[in-house]
C-alpha positions in Angstrom: 51.8 233.3 33.5 51.3 231.1 36.5 52.5 227.5 36.4 51.7 224.7 38.8 54.4 224.0 41.3 53.8 220.2 41.4 52.0 217.9 39.0 48.8 216.2 39.9 48.8 212.5 40.6 47.2 210.0 38.2 44.5 209.2 40.7 43.6 212.9 41.1 43.6 213.5 37.4 41.5 210.4 36.6 39.1 211.2 39.5 38.4 214.6 38.0 37.9 213.1 34.5 35.3 210.7 35.8 32.7 213.4 35.9 32.8 213.5 32.1 31.7 209.9 31.6 29.4 209.4 28.7 26.0 207.7 29.5 23.8 206.3 26.8 20.4 207.9 26.2 17.3 205.9 26.7 15.5 205.2 23.4 12.1 203.6 22.6 10.9 201.9 19.5 8.7 203.8 17.1 5.3 202.1 17.0 5.0 202.5 13.3 8.5 201.6 11.9 10.3 200.2 15.0 13.2 202.6 14.6 14.9 203.7 17.8 13.6 207.1 18.9 14.2 209.4 21.9 11.2 209.8 24.1 8.8 212.7 23.2 10.5 213.3 19.9 9.3 212.9 16.3 10.6 209.8 14.5 13.1 210.9 11.9 12.6 207.8 9.9 8.8 207.9 9.3 8.0 211.4 10.6 5.3 210.4 13.1 4.6 211.4 16.7 1.8 209.8 18.8 0.4 208.1 15.7 0.1 211.4 13.7 2.3 212.5 10.8 4.2 215.6 11.9 6.8 215.9 9.1 6.7 214.6 5.6 9.7 212.4 4.8 10.7 212.0 1.2 11.0 208.4 0.0 14.6 207.3 -0.3 15.9 206.2 -3.7 18.6 203.6 -4.2 21.8 205.1 -5.6 23.1 203.5 -8.7 26.4 201.9 -8.4 29.2 203.6 -10.4 31.2 201.3 -12.6 34.8 202.3 -13.1 
């Protein structure tokens, strides 16, 4: 099993990790419900795409609070 002869400097280590920076994705507002949606994707909140209903979303019910 090969081992490195010398350790990498902090600068070299951090410079290599810089490639893995996370960037935020661009989102748009859904024209129907104003929820943030990725471009060219179906809105998961209302199920529409380009003004047409693509998937049927079941209405959400409020959960009853449990009393202890």
